N, C-alpha and C positions, 0 to 999 in steps of 0.2 A: 255633744248631744248623744244620747243613748238610744239605740234602736230596740224596740220591743216587738216581740211576735207572740201571738196567742196560739197555744196548741188546742187540740180538741177539748180539753178540760177547762178552758178559760183562764189557765194560769199564764201569767206574763213571764216570758223568759227574755233575758238580755242577750244581745249579740255579744258574746264573749270576745270574739275576735276584734270587733270595733272598740270595745272598752279597753282591752289590753293595748291596742295600737295607740289609742288616745293617751293612755297613762304613760307609756314609754315616750311618746312624742313630747308631752309636757315635761317629763323628767329630763329628756335630752335638751330641750330648749332651755330649761331652767339651768342646767349645768353649763351650757354655752354662755348664757347671760352672766352667770357667776364668774366664769373664767374671763370673759371680756371685761367685766367690771374690775376684777383683780388686776388685770394687765394695766388698766388705766389708773387705778388707785395706788398700786405698789410702785415706789420709785425704783428705777433700775440702778443698782449700786455702782456700776462702772461709769455712769455719766458724771463728768466733772471731777473724777478722782485725780487726774494728772495735775490740774491747777491747784488743788488743795495740797497734794504732795509736793509740788514745786514751791508753793508758798511756805511750807514747812522747812524745806531746804534753804530757801532764800533767807528766812528768819535766822537760821543757824549760821550760814556762811557770811552774812553781813558783818558778823563779829570778828571775822578773820581777814577782812580786807585791810591791807597795810602791814606794818611791822609789829611783831609780838613784843618788841622792846620799846614801842611807843604807844600808838593808839589802838592797835588791834590785839586786845587781851584775850580773845576767844571766849569760850564758855566754861565757867568753873563747875565741875561736877563733884562738889564737896559733900553731898549727902544723897541718900537714896531718892528723895523727892526730886532733886535736880536731875539725877541720872534717868529716872523713870519718865521725865518730861520729854526725853529725846530717844531713849532706847527701849526695846521690849523688856519686859520684867526680868527674864532670865539673863539677858545681856547686861542690864543695869546692875543686877545683883553681882555679877562677875566683876564689873568695873569698880563698884564700891568695895567689895571684899579685897580686891587687889590693892586698892589705895589704903585700906585700913591695915592690911598686913605690912605694907611698906612703912606706914607711919608708926604702928605699934611695935613691930618686931624687927624693923630694919631690913626686912627681906627686899631683894630687888624686885621691882614690879614686873609683871608680865608685859604690861603696856608701857613702853619707854617713850612717851610723848603724848601729845594731845590726840584723842581718838578721832576727831573730826578731820585732822590734816595729817596725822601720822608722824609728826615732828614735835620736838620740844620748843623750837623757835621757828619762825616763818616770816617771810616778807612777801605777801600775796598781792598780785595785781591781775588784770585781765580775767576776772572771774566769769565763768559761764556755767549755767545749770540747765540740764535737760532731764525730763522725767518721761519714762515710757511705762505704760500699764501692762501688766502680765495677766491679771485677773481682778476680780472684784475686791480682793483684800491684799493684793501684792502689787508692787511697782518697783522699778529700778531707776535710781537717780544716778546720773553721771555728772560729776563736777570737774571742770577743767580750769586750770589757772596757771599763772606763772609764779614760781616761788624762787626768789633770789636769782631771777633771770633764767630759770630752767622750767620748761613746761612739765606739768604734772597732771595726772588724771586719777580721780577717786570714784569708785563705783559703790553705791550704797544699795543694799537690799532693804526695801521698805515694806512694812506690814501695817495694815489699817487696823486700828483698835477702836471700835465704835466709829465716831466721825473724825478721830485724830489719827495721825500717822506716827509711826515709831521706826527706828532703825533696828534691823535684825542682824545686820552684818555690814562690814566696811572692808573693801579691798583697796589698798594703797599700792603705789608702784613697788614699795618695799615689802609688802606682805598683806596679811589679813588679820582683822581684829579677833575673830573667834579662834583662829589658829594660834595666835599668841597665848591665849588662855589655855588651849589644848596642850601646847608644849609644856607650860608650867604645871598643869594638872598631871600630865604624864610623868613629869619629873618627880612629883610628890606622890604618885600612885593614886590620884583622885579621879572621880568622874565629874563631868560638867553638867549643870542643869541645862535644859533646853531653852 
């Protein structure tokens, strides 16, 4: 409501103070309503990320239970599409390039084994997977298992891409996936993509 006062000349004048206060009050209330509405409508990206990341790792490592010489064949990363289904774009490119150079030019690969387990052959049992969130788009997966009677642990750096998860790096007991490519790149005087 606007207060009006008449001066001696009969002209109406508005109470500016009250008009300004009402305008700012409505604007403040409006901003508060908008923010409250956004909080309710916008999903929080950290909710439920660990189960999705764990499901991603469960899907991978179920292919490794058992022996590589019989029923546990692992996952073949024979082309860019297959590699990008599991790894970030940069890491998938490194894996494919490494395998292409090995095939075409007879160069020894930087990665001498399966990237998911760090070995050419395996006999895996007692598999356990745990995922801990770091942020909205990152998580860390820890995979423990027994391989040929010896306990092993693999730590995976995970990144979320849209609603999917991808592996950004892997640490095995024997080394690190990106480090293997760095050593080879340094030997050839190259730089790695991110």
